[in-house]
Steps between C-alpha positions, in 0.01 A plus 500: 500500500456338162196287432526123466549392140208299362538145374389603149749787484778279626434236235492764227846612610638147480493409870426161648291633791738380769536737794701508821285690746645666810296556816660727760450490877574826679651705641690698236287379209549830317879459524477137386304605190769757422764228537309273260467782249875561520561128455280494191715774345814304585359194321470703183872570491708248691320181599497181294123523540477813282401298193253283692290734714241683287431833670774470761251558778226748580320618810130419475175561682301220666601210721847469341759771565742432214524262206763376257378377161692234310554482126516120519436247774783549751723218611574424866838668446330816366266514798783437746698787347204738530439398863871541579492855361185587696651360821804722464288803407315465832811487719457738795120523460244371749271409209420137423374364171359201321543414134251295300568406138175431317486294187170378353668172403586402858363155583248479784692356794180370659452272200857373528447416868183305422678291237804420718362316805693419818751782462475865606619844398618773737458845344681806635429869448778739596479857622837651413762617495695284443288262292795399280697384807195317637461300178868406501469392865195285425680330213782406738253369759318284244832356382578400860160339571449151350118519519487817289564622151424826322143509371470477122229488233582360158867485604497876574572635850219695668739754652358856475215382278139574592380594847791334683875564495624151574339157478641177635368148462498232769589155367216359711214636706668658805409444863406803710816478710710493181338824382556663840866391499540637149350836604768527769767446235340764276508756782867427559609520138290806408589708806816651343307603186263732688187382317160436649313207352180299487487128426213286376528120487250316280467137411263232379514191723347176376435256784536143376277228636702279736445133414736364766428156644407648837231722350368209293458294817322786676258538209439122494422487873269799465313341209462172691367684806248688287389170345443343841305805609270469200434131585406584858265774383333269245422218749422713808 
């Protein structure tokens, strides 16, 4: 296996240090690596990605089993094409995989959540194949659900960027039963794709102080009662 290219070496060769890292889950990992190597050779000759992927893939040692290096920051369309090709390369295998595209310029999602109170994000990680079909299915589901829209940062979709494969944004902070109902819909729509998935829902809820007339009256009665109690204590 080839060693992982260093950041310094990559910069010297004109790269942007953006990687799509593949983690394989067995069985048949050795066959999956062979399939990825064959795919990388195909990219050199036939794919529209041949001018965009730097080394066209390499098997590496360490926690990651295979990586694709990009000449420039890939678009969602570029990433979807790569995932589509990987999905089809793995047809007939029992192997599952994840893909994580790392870019040092990715905005910290935790900071975004903290600055957007009273809404929430649901973040999905897929274990493919077929990740490309799962993303298409999730886009359809979001379009059909009024409370949801695709998660974005700086007007850019978060699909296949960072640690998660798909991010959706709730228009308001969801109730627990709404999340449970949505999970049922996810199971239904993802079943034909064959993916496994994890989902993480995060939000920042700001509870506003309720100044309704009823609460004002309760506070007034309480204050009057406390005042009377102080009088009794003083003259006892």
